[in-house]
C-alpha positions in Angstrom: 5.4 0.5 -19.9 3.0 0.5 -16.9 6.0 0.6 -14.6 7.2 3.7 -16.4 3.9 5.4 -15.6 4.2 4.4 -11.9 7.7 5.8 -11.8 6.6 9.0 -13.5 3.7 9.5 -11.0 6.2 9.0 -8.2 8.6 11.5 -9.6 5.7 14.0 -10.1 4.7 13.6 -6.5 8.2 14.5 -5.4 8.7 17.4 -7.7 7.9 20.0 -5.0 10.6 18.5 -2.6 13.2 21.0 -3.8 16.8 20.5 -4.6 18.6 22.9 -2.4 20.1 24.7 -5.4 21.1 21.6 -7.3 21.0 21.4 -11.0 17.6 20.2 -12.2 17.1 18.1 -15.4 13.7 18.0 -17.1 12.6 15.1 -19.2 9.8 15.5 -21.7 7.7 12.6 -22.8 5.6 12.8 -25.9 2.6 10.7 -25.1 -1.1 11.3 -25.7 -3.7 11.4 -23.0 -5.3 8.3 -24.5 -2.0 6.4 -24.3 -1.4 7.4 -20.7 -5.0 6.4 -19.8 -4.6 3.0 -21.5 -1.3 2.4 -19.8 -2.8 3.4 -16.4 -5.8 1.1 -17.0 -3.5 -1.8 -17.8 -1.5 -1.2 -14.6 -4.8 -1.3 -12.6 -6.0 -4.5 -14.4 -2.7 -6.2 -13.6 -3.0 -5.3 -10.0 0.1 -3.1 -10.0 -1.8 -0.1 -8.6 -4.8 0.1 -6.3 -8.2 1.5 -7.3 -7.5 4.6 -5.3 -4.1 5.1 -7.0 -5.8 4.5 -10.4 -8.6 7.1 -9.7 -6.1 9.7 -8.5 -3.7 9.2 -11.4 -6.6 9.2 -13.9 -7.8 12.5 -12.5 -4.3 14.0 -12.6 -3.8 12.9 -16.3 -7.2 14.4 -17.3 -6.4 17.7 -15.5 -3.1 18.0 -17.3 -4.8 17.8 -20.7 -7.7 20.1 -19.8 -5.9 23.3 -20.9 
């Protein structure tokens, strides 16, 4: 599950790269902020991501749920 979060974060960071008119597919995931934060924390504890990546991803998750 933690690898899925890392992949999702990588995909989100590439979203603005454009597609040159190519068809775009959107995938919606129904997770809660709490679940995302728990998965992110687990990735950090396991050493999969650095502290800096953890802090940036946590901030991004919390900003997404502010509205």
